[in-house]
N, C-alpha and C positions, 0 to 999 in steps of 0.2 A: 259760361260756356262749358260743356262737358268734355271738351278736348283738352288734354294735358300732355305736355312733352316730358318724358322721363329723362333720367340722367344720361341715357344712351342716345337721346335724340329721337326716340320712337314716340309717335303720337298715339296715346291711349284714350279710350272712350269711357266716360262716366266713372272715372276712378277705378276702373277694372283693368284686367290684364288684356282685354280685347283691344286690338289695334285698329286704327283708322283704316289701315290697309285691308283688314278683314272685312269691315263693313262696306268699303267702297267696292272691293272685288265682288262680294255677294250681290250688291246693288247692280253692278255692271253686268252680272250674269243673269239679271232679271228677277232677283228675289225682292219681295216687297219688304217694307220696314217691319211689318208684323212677322213675316217669315224669318227675318234676320234676328229679331228679338226672341223669337221662339227657339231658334238655333243656338243663340247665345244668351241664356237666361240671366246671366250676371249683368247684362246691359239693359237698362230701362228703355221701354219703347220710345219715350220722349227723347232720350239720348241718341237712339238710332236715327230718329227723324232729324235731330240737330246735326248729327254727323253727315247725313245725306245732304241736308240743306247747305252745310259748310262746303261740302264737295261741289255741289252745283254752283255755288256762288264763286268759288275759287278753283275751278276745275283745272286750269293750266298749272297753277302752283301745286295742287295736290298730285296731278299727273307727273310733274317734275319730281316731287318728293317720292312717289312710288317708283319712278324710273331709277332714281338714285339708290333706293333700297334694293332694287333688282340688280343694279350694277355691283353694289357691294356684296350681295349674296353670290353673284357669279364669280367675282374675284376671290372670295373666300373659298368657294368650291374648287376653283382652279388651283389655288395654293395647296389645299388639302389633297387633291388628287395628285399633284406633283410630289408632295411629301410622302404620301402613303400609296404603295402599290396595292390596288384592290385585289388582284389575283393572289398576291402573297397573303393578304389578310384572310381571304376566303380559304386558302389552303390551310392556314393555321387553325381556323375555326373548324374546318372539316376534320382535321387531325385530332381535335379535342372530342369530337362526337363519339359516344360509346359505340362500339361495334356490335 
C-alpha cells in the first residue's frame, strides 16, 4: 500500500511528502487521477489511484481523519492569533520598509 503514516501521524502517499489530504481534496474538487499525478509529479499515477481507491473504500474514516486535521489547524491558528497581534506585526514590518 502506498500510504504511510509519518512520525507526526500524517498520511503520506507513495513515499513522498504529498499527503493523503492533498489527493483527496483534489479528487473531491473534481480532478482526475491523471490531473492529480500531473500536478504532483513526485507521486506515481498508480499511487494516486491507490489513494483514491482507499478513500472510496474508507470514506467515513478518511473524512474523520481530514476533519481532525482541520480542527488541529484551526486550534493552532487560534493560539497563534491570540499570541501575536497581527496589526503589531504589520506595523513592525512596515517600519522596516525603506522609505
